[in-house]
C-alpha positions in Angstrom: -33.1 81.6 110.8 -36.5 81.2 112.6 -34.8 82.3 115.8 -33.4 85.3 114.3 -37.1 86.1 113.4 -38.6 85.7 116.7 -35.9 87.7 118.4 -36.5 90.6 116.1 -40.4 90.1 117.0 -39.7 89.9 120.7 -37.7 92.9 120.5 -40.2 94.9 118.8 -42.9 93.7 121.1 -41.1 94.8 124.0 -40.6 98.2 122.5 -44.3 98.5 121.7 -44.8 97.2 125.5 -42.7 99.7 126.7 -44.1 102.7 124.5 -47.6 101.8 125.8 -46.5 101.4 129.6 -44.3 104.7 129.6 -47.2 107.3 129.7 -48.6 105.3 133.0 -45.4 105.2 134.7 -44.5 109.0 133.7 -47.8 109.9 135.1 -47.4 107.8 138.4 -44.0 109.5 138.9 -45.5 113.1 138.3 -48.1 112.4 140.7 -45.8 112.3 143.6 -46.3 115.4 145.5 -43.6 117.4 147.2 -40.9 115.7 145.2 -38.4 117.8 143.0 -37.4 116.4 139.7 -34.3 114.6 139.2 -31.5 116.7 138.2 -30.1 116.3 134.5 -26.9 113.9 134.7 -25.9 114.8 131.3 -24.8 118.4 130.1 -27.1 120.6 128.2 -24.6 120.0 125.2 -25.0 116.3 125.6 -29.0 116.6 125.6 -29.1 119.0 122.5 -27.0 116.3 120.7 -29.3 113.4 122.0 -32.3 115.2 120.7 -31.2 115.2 117.1 -32.0 112.4 114.9 -29.5 110.0 114.1 -27.4 109.8 111.0 -29.4 108.4 108.1 -28.0 105.2 107.1 -30.5 104.7 104.2 -29.2 108.1 102.3 -27.8 107.3 98.9 -29.6 104.0 98.4 -31.8 104.0 95.3 -35.3 103.1 95.8 -38.1 101.5 93.8 -41.5 103.2 93.6 -43.1 101.1 95.9 -40.1 101.2 98.5 -40.6 105.2 98.3 -44.2 104.9 99.0 -43.7 102.5 102.1 -40.8 104.3 103.6 -42.6 107.8 103.2 -45.7 106.2 104.9 -43.3 104.9 107.4 -41.5 108.3 108.3 -45.0 110.1 108.0 -46.5 107.8 110.6 -43.4 108.2 113.0 -43.5 111.9 112.8 -47.3 111.9 113.7 -46.3 109.6 116.9 -43.5 111.8 117.8 -45.3 114.9 117.4 -47.9 113.7 119.9 -45.3 112.7 122.3 -43.8 116.1 122.2 -47.0 117.7 122.8 -48.0 115.5 125.6 -47.5 117.8 128.8 -48.1 114.6 130.9 -44.8 113.2 130.1 -41.5 113.8 132.0 -38.9 114.8 129.7 -37.0 111.7 130.2 -40.1 109.6 129.4 -40.4 111.8 126.5 -37.1 111.1 125.4 -37.3 107.5 125.9 -40.5 107.3 123.7 -38.8 109.4 120.9 -35.8 107.0 121.0 -38.0 103.9 120.6 -40.0 105.2 117.7 -36.7 106.1 116.0 -35.7 102.3 116.6 -38.9 101.3 115.5 -39.0 103.6 112.2 -35.5 102.3 111.3 -36.3 98.6 111.6 -39.4 99.1 109.6 -37.7 100.8 106.9 -35.1 98.0 106.9 -37.5 95.3 106.3 -38.6 97.2 103.2 -34.9 97.0 101.6 -33.4 94.4 99.5 -31.0 91.9 100.8 -28.2 94.0 98.6 -29.6 97.5 100.0 -29.6 95.7 103.8 -26.1 94.6 103.2 -24.9 98.2 102.6 -26.9 99.6 105.4 -25.1 97.3 107.6 -21.7 98.6 106.3 -22.7 102.1 106.7 -23.8 101.6 110.1 -20.8 99.7 111.2 -18.2 102.0 109.8 -20.4 105.1 111.9 -20.5 103.0 115.0 -16.6 102.4 114.4 -15.9 106.1 113.9 -17.8 107.0 116.8 -15.6 104.5 118.9 -12.6 106.1 117.8 -13.7 109.6 118.5 -14.6 108.0 122.0 -11.4 106.8 122.6 -9.6 110.1 121.5 -11.6 112.1 123.8 -10.2 113.1 127.3 -12.4 111.8 130.3 -15.1 114.1 131.5 -15.5 115.1 135.1 -18.4 113.7 137.0 -21.4 115.9 137.2 -21.9 117.9 140.2 -24.3 116.5 142.7 
């Protein structure tokens, strides 16, 4: 049981460390003179899909007043952080997206901690069903040609 908690703490710590270091890495990349930005490997459609919020696996749960208060605070804090990243002109688009993805993962982890064990089981079940549907969708899709270089 303690090993699982330690793994979660290590994952959160690594995410925070990454988010803390990402602005420095991005500014170091931007300071290179004369180099053109790398081309996007994903199509504009794929980027547009990536920028939208993931499906809400917490939808449909009945929260206590205390849970609602804590979850609203978590969402508000995350929104403020994400807005700051979106406005930061020093970051490359890739660094911004990495930070936004990291903040979303942290938000989900923090919200998950506020749930009862029964609610956590329900969220896990929804997430597994969503992932299975995504896998099935990927398997039924024809292969995409490589992006031009």
